[in-house]
C-alpha positions as CSV (number, residue, x, y, z in Angstrom):
1,M,-0.2,-0.7,-0.1
2,A,2.9,2.3,0.8
3,Y,3.9,2.2,-2.7
4,C,0.7,3.0,-4.4
5,K,0.2,5.9,-2.1
6,K,4.0,6.7,-3.6
7,Q,2.6,6.1,-6.9
8,I,-0.6,7.6,-6.5
9,W,1.3,10.7,-4.8
10,E,3.5,11.2,-7.7
11,E,1.1,10.8,-10.0
12,T,-2.2,13.4,-8.2
13,Y,0.2,15.4,-6.1
14,R,2.9,16.4,-7.5
15,G,2.6,20.4,-7.9
16,I,0.2,20.3,-4.8
17,Y,2.1,19.0,-2.5
18,P,6.1,20.6,-2.7
19,D,8.7,18.8,-4.8
20,T,10.8,17.8,-1.3
21,K,7.9,16.2,0.0
22,I,7.3,13.9,-3.3
23,D,11.0,13.8,-3.5
24,Q,11.8,12.7,-0.1
25,Y,9.1,9.8,0.6
26,Q,10.0,7.4,3.0
27,M,8.5,3.6,2.5
28,E,9.3,3.0,5.3
29,E,7.6,5.4,7.7
30,Q,5.4,5.4,5.2
31,M,3.8,1.6,5.8
32,A,4.3,2.0,10.1
33,K,2.5,5.1,9.5
34,R,-0.1,2.7,7.3
35,R,0.1,0.0,10.2
36,A,-1.0,1.8,12.6
37,Y,-3.8,3.1,11.6
38,L,-4.8,0.3,10.2
39,K,-4.4,-1.2,14.0
40,Q,-7.4,1.2,15.3
41,E,-10.1,-0.1,16.7
42,E,-12.6,-0.2,13.9
43,V,-11.0,1.3,10.8
44,F,-10.6,-0.9,7.6
45,L,-9.3,-0.8,4.4
46,Y,-10.5,-3.0,1.0
47,G,-7.7,-2.7,-2.1
48,V,-8.7,-3.6,-5.7
49,F,-5.5,-5.1,-7.4
50,E,-4.6,-5.9,-11.6
51,W,-2.7,-8.7,-12.1
52,Q,-1.4,-8.5,-8.6
53,E,-0.5,-4.8,-8.4
54,L,-2.2,-2.8,-5.9
55,I,-4.6,0.3,-7.7
56,A,-6.7,1.2,-5.8
57,Y,-7.7,1.7,-2.0
58,V,-10.6,2.4,0.7
59,S,-11.1,2.3,4.1
60,Y,-13.2,3.5,6.7
61,G,-14.5,3.5,10.5
62,K,-14.1,5.1,13.6
63,A,-12.4,8.5,12.8
64,R,-8.8,8.9,14.5
65,V,-10.0,12.8,15.4
66,P,-14.1,13.5,14.8
67,F,-14.9,15.8,13.2
68,D,-18.1,18.3,14.7
69,H,-20.5,15.7,15.0
70,D,-18.9,13.1,12.8
71,E,-18.1,10.6,14.5
72,Y,-16.9,7.7,11.5
73,E,-15.3,9.4,8.2
74,L,-14.8,7.7,4.9
75,G,-10.7,8.1,5.7
76,L,-8.8,7.1,3.3
77,L,-9.0,7.3,-1.3
78,N,-6.8,6.6,-2.7
79,I,-6.3,5.2,-6.7
80,R,-3.8,5.1,-9.2
81,K,-4.8,8.3,-11.9
82,A,-4.7,4.9,-15.2
83,Y,-7.6,4.2,-13.7
84,Q,-9.7,6.9,-12.6
85,K,-12.5,8.7,-14.3
86,Q,-13.9,4.9,-14.8
87,G,-16.6,4.5,-12.3
88,L,-14.1,3.0,-9.3
89,G,-13.9,5.7,-7.5
90,K,-17.8,6.2,-7.2
91,R,-18.0,1.6,-6.9
92,L,-15.9,1.5,-3.8
93,F,-16.9,4.9,-2.1
94,L,-21.0,3.5,-2.5
95,F,-19.0,0.3,-1.2
96,A,-17.7,2.2,1.7
97,C,-20.8,3.7,2.5
98,E,-22.6,0.5,2.6
99,R,-20.7,-0.3,5.5
100,L,-20.6,3.0,7.4
101,W,-24.5,3.4,7.2
102,Q,-24.5,0.0,9.3
103,K,-22.8,2.4,12.4
104,T,-24.0,5.9,11.0
105,D,-26.3,8.0,8.9
106,H,-23.6,10.3,9.0
107,F,-20.1,11.1,8.2
108,F,-16.5,13.2,6.8
109,V,-14.7,12.8,4.9
110,S,-11.0,15.1,4.4
111,C,-9.9,16.2,1.4
112,N,-6.7,18.6,0.4
113,R,-7.6,22.2,0.1
114,Y,-6.1,21.6,-3.4
115,N,-7.2,18.9,-5.0
116,E,-9.8,19.7,-7.5
117,N,-10.6,16.5,-9.1
118,A,-10.8,15.0,-4.7
119,R,-13.2,17.8,-4.8
120,K,-15.8,18.1,-7.3
121,F,-15.8,14.5,-6.9
122,Y,-16.9,14.0,-3.4
123,E,-19.7,17.1,-4.1
124,H,-20.6,14.8,-7.0
125,V,-21.7,12.4,-4.8
126,G,-23.2,15.1,-2.2
127,G,-20.6,16.4,0.1
128,V,-21.5,18.6,1.7
129,C,-18.3,21.7,2.4
130,M,-18.2,21.8,5.9
131,Q,-14.7,23.9,6.6
132,V,-11.4,24.8,4.7
133,D,-8.4,24.9,6.7
134,E,-6.7,28.0,5.0
135,W,-4.6,28.7,7.1
136,Q,-2.0,26.5,6.7
137,Q,0.9,27.3,4.7
138,D,2.4,23.3,3.6
139,R,0.4,23.1,0.8
140,S,0.0,19.4,1.1
141,K,-1.1,19.9,4.4
142,V,-4.6,22.4,3.9
143,Q,-7.3,20.0,3.6
144,V,-11.5,20.4,3.4
145,K,-13.9,18.9,5.5
146,Y,-17.5,17.4,4.2
147,H,-20.2,15.9,5.6
148,F,-22.4,13.2,3.8
149,E,-26.0,12.1,4.8
150,K,-26.8,9.0,4.9
151,N,-30.4,9.9,2.4
152,A,-27.9,12.7,0.4
153,V,-25.7,9.5,-0.8
154,S,-28.2,6.9,-1.7
155,K,-29.3,8.5,-5.1
156,I,-25.7,7.4,-6.4
157,E,-25.9,5.0,-8.9
158,C,-23.1,2.4,-10.7
159,T,-22.4,-1.0,-10.5
160,P,-21.9,-2.6,-6.8
161,L,-18.3,-4.0,-6.6
162,T,-17.2,-7.1,-4.5
163,F,-14.3,-7.8,-2.5
164,K,-12.9,-11.6,-2.3
């Protein structure tokens, strides 16, 4: 997963994050962070593979840091650039929503303020922008918080995603 994240940073965040942050990506450090993240209670991660290569992943569950009145979050939704705009993001999003709805009627997503494609996606699938962290000087840390309600997201249609 850390390797896939590195590829996604190269493809998506070059020009948004400082080049030094991408160039000095520490694989071991990122692997340790992912392991720690997954050890949290009620956090789930699913990956999509093509020919044994991880091309996308989604995580969801109890929020590390709750936002406003949302205790659950869609924590990660990352897709390699070559696989974007083909419905995979929508399918992964709905897959996570179906599981989150078993715990709550609302959740939040944080995404980078400067990742326009992600912001358009979350708005398209029913997210309501609740906060923009404009005060950060490091563009890799500026976040936008989107709030999702169960009745708003259920209008999305696509082929369901199944995992083995």
